[in-house]
Backbone bond lengths (Angstrom), bond angles and torsions (degrees), N, CA, C in turn:
res aa  C-N    CA-C-N  psi(-1)  N-CA   C-N-CA  omega(-1)  CA-C   N-CA-C  phi
1 M - - - 1.441 - - 1.524 108.37 -
2 R 1.300 116.60 136.02 1.457 121.58 178.12 1.520 109.13 -112.59
3 F 1.304 114.38 142.65 1.454 120.44 177.27 1.514 109.13 -105.15
4 N 1.294 116.21 143.18 1.453 121.07 173.34 1.524 106.67 -78.56
5 T 1.317 116.82 104.96 1.460 120.63 -175.00 1.516 112.55 -69.27
6 D 1.321 118.26 -13.19 1.462 120.21 176.95 1.530 111.36 -69.15
7 Q 1.333 116.36 -18.22 1.463 120.42 -178.78 1.525 112.51 -79.62
8 F 1.318 117.05 -16.86 1.454 120.87 -173.92 1.521 110.28 -116.70
9 A 1.328 115.66 139.99 1.468 119.17 175.08 1.523 108.58 -70.38
10 S 1.305 116.45 141.66 1.463 119.04 177.98 1.520 109.08 -72.03
11 D 1.322 116.40 159.36 1.462 120.99 -179.54 1.518 111.63 -57.56
12 N 1.322 116.75 -35.33 1.458 120.00 -177.12 1.526 112.57 -70.10
13 N 1.301 118.02 -19.88 1.457 121.15 -178.87 1.521 112.73 -99.56
14 F 1.317 117.51 2.46 1.460 121.35 -177.48 1.521 109.29 -85.95
15 D 1.314 116.75 114.76 1.459 121.39 179.88 1.519 109.74 -92.63
16 T 1.324 115.75 130.27 1.454 120.87 176.16 1.518 108.25 -116.20
17 P 1.311 116.97 154.22 1.465 118.75 174.97 1.525 110.18 -58.11
18 E 1.310 116.94 151.82 1.467 121.80 -175.64 1.523 113.61 -56.60
19 N 1.327 117.48 -36.53 1.461 119.99 -175.34 1.529 113.38 -84.21
20 V 1.319 118.41 2.00 1.463 121.44 178.56 1.518 108.22 -101.05
21 D 1.329 115.17 114.89 1.456 120.17 178.71 1.526 108.79 -135.35
22 A 1.312 116.55 -177.87 1.466 121.31 -176.14 1.528 112.14 -59.35
23 E 1.325 116.99 -39.83 1.459 119.33 -179.33 1.530 111.26 -67.60
24 Y 1.317 117.63 -40.42 1.467 121.72 178.96 1.528 110.74 -63.86
25 V 1.323 116.52 -46.97 1.463 120.77 -178.90 1.527 110.52 -62.66
26 T 1.318 116.81 -42.02 1.461 120.66 178.96 1.525 110.75 -64.40
27 E 1.328 116.46 -43.66 1.464 120.49 178.87 1.526 111.31 -59.96
28 Q 1.318 117.08 -44.81 1.460 121.00 179.96 1.533 111.40 -65.74
29 S 1.321 116.39 -40.25 1.470 120.86 179.19 1.520 111.28 -65.86
30 M 1.333 116.02 -43.81 1.457 119.71 179.26 1.527 110.85 -64.57
31 S 1.311 116.92 -37.59 1.460 121.14 178.65 1.530 110.91 -63.88
32 A 1.319 116.21 -42.88 1.470 120.25 178.69 1.524 110.91 -64.68
33 L 1.332 116.79 -42.79 1.466 119.89 177.87 1.525 110.91 -60.94
34 W 1.325 116.33 -41.27 1.461 120.07 179.01 1.526 110.42 -61.79
35 D 1.338 115.36 -51.05 1.465 120.14 -175.98 1.525 113.06 -65.52
36 L 1.327 116.98 -39.95 1.463 120.71 -173.25 1.526 114.57 -88.93
37 V 1.335 116.86 -29.24 1.462 119.25 -171.32 1.527 113.03 -120.54
38 I 1.312 116.93 -53.93 1.464 119.94 -169.45 1.526 112.14 -75.77
39 A 1.319 117.99 -51.05 1.472 120.79 -177.02 1.530 112.97 -58.19
40 P 1.331 119.17 -44.70 1.468 118.73 -179.52 1.531 114.12 -61.73
41 M 1.316 118.00 -25.49 1.462 119.33 -177.86 1.529 112.54 -112.34
42 Q 1.321 116.62 21.38 1.456 120.56 -177.33 1.530 112.86 -57.68
43 D 1.316 117.54 -36.15 1.467 121.01 -179.03 1.525 112.40 -68.04
44 Q 1.319 117.18 -20.85 1.462 121.36 -178.70 1.530 112.58 -92.28
45 L 1.322 117.69 -8.24 1.463 120.97 -176.97 1.518 111.11 -84.52
46 T 1.314 115.11 138.75 1.461 120.23 174.74 1.526 108.52 -82.11
47 D 1.321 115.90 169.09 1.467 119.90 176.19 1.525 110.63 -61.09
48 E 1.327 115.86 -36.27 1.463 120.25 178.03 1.534 110.54 -64.78
49 D 1.321 116.81 -41.71 1.471 121.17 176.93 1.526 110.62 -60.29
50 K 1.333 116.18 -45.43 1.462 121.06 -178.95 1.525 111.36 -63.72
51 T 1.321 116.11 -39.32 1.463 120.00 177.69 1.518 110.69 -64.54
52 L 1.319 116.62 -43.92 1.462 120.61 179.30 1.528 110.94 -62.84
53 I 1.314 117.46 -41.65 1.467 121.15 178.01 1.527 110.10 -61.97
54 A 1.326 116.93 -40.81 1.467 120.51 178.48 1.528 111.28 -63.79
55 V 1.331 116.90 -42.42 1.468 120.98 178.76 1.531 110.25 -64.17
56 I 1.317 116.72 -42.34 1.466 120.59 178.30 1.532 109.71 -62.35
57 G 1.321 117.23 -42.94 1.462 121.15 178.57 1.518 112.19 -60.61
58 M 1.330 116.84 -44.46 1.468 120.44 178.34 1.525 110.93 -65.16
59 T 1.326 116.83 -36.51 1.464 120.78 177.78 1.521 110.58 -64.53
60 F 1.326 116.88 -44.09 1.470 120.39 177.10 1.528 110.66 -59.63
61 K 1.339 116.88 -42.61 1.462 120.38 179.99 1.524 111.36 -64.64
62 L 1.322 117.36 -39.39 1.463 121.24 178.55 1.523 110.77 -64.54
63 V 1.320 116.79 -45.75 1.469 121.03 178.77 1.530 109.92 -62.79
64 A 1.329 117.03 -41.50 1.465 120.67 179.29 1.525 111.04 -63.73
65 H 1.330 116.85 -39.98 1.467 120.09 178.69 1.527 110.79 -63.31
66 K 1.317 116.15 -43.79 1.468 119.58 178.40 1.527 110.95 -64.07
67 A 1.324 116.76 -39.62 1.466 120.41 177.87 1.525 110.50 -65.02
68 K 1.334 117.02 -39.08 1.472 121.27 177.96 1.521 110.21 -63.43
69 C 1.322 117.21 -42.00 1.469 120.62 177.45 1.526 110.33 -60.84
70 Y 1.320 116.74 -41.88 1.461 120.91 177.75 1.526 110.48 -63.65
71 E 1.337 116.34 -43.05 1.467 120.02 177.34 1.526 110.82 -59.26
72 D 1.331 116.30 -42.69 1.464 120.38 179.15 1.524 111.49 -62.51
73 I 1.319 116.72 -41.62 1.468 120.29 178.20 1.523 110.06 -62.99
74 Q 1.333 116.81 -43.09 1.460 120.67 179.81 1.530 111.91 -62.06
75 K 1.330 116.48 -32.41 1.465 120.87 179.38 1.529 112.14 -85.64
76 G 1.342 116.79 -6.39 1.455 120.25 -177.67 1.516 113.11 82.42
77 N 1.322 117.10 12.91 1.468 122.00 179.77 1.520 110.04 -95.04
78 H 1.313 116.13 76.77 1.459 118.93 178.09 1.516 108.98 -145.15
79 D 1.298 114.82 158.72 1.456 121.45 178.72 1.521 109.08 -65.53
80 K 1.326 116.70 138.74 1.465 119.93 -178.06 1.525 111.89 -60.98
81 N 1.328 117.68 -25.14 1.463 121.13 -179.98 1.528 112.94 -87.34
82 S 1.322 117.53 -5.54 1.462 119.98 -175.59 1.524 112.70 -71.09
83 L 1.310 117.70 -17.68 1.462 120.61 -179.26 1.522 112.38 -92.60
84 N 1.322 117.73 -1.08 1.473 120.82 179.91 1.501 111.38 -78.43
């Protein structure tokens, strides 16, 4: 299936509010997943399941932090010594 890309704004033209960044979006998504999926079935999860969920959560946070750093660089919000 092909999509007509003229119908969609490109990522570069998508304006988000200033306070919405990769870390915020990840935090909100993880919170929704916890509330809707993980918490209701907590009694059914094994210790191994819980450990895996924790590792996945930390991985999401790490990726979000790196994405936030990239966003900051794109906006010019970085320490002058960070490029050395």
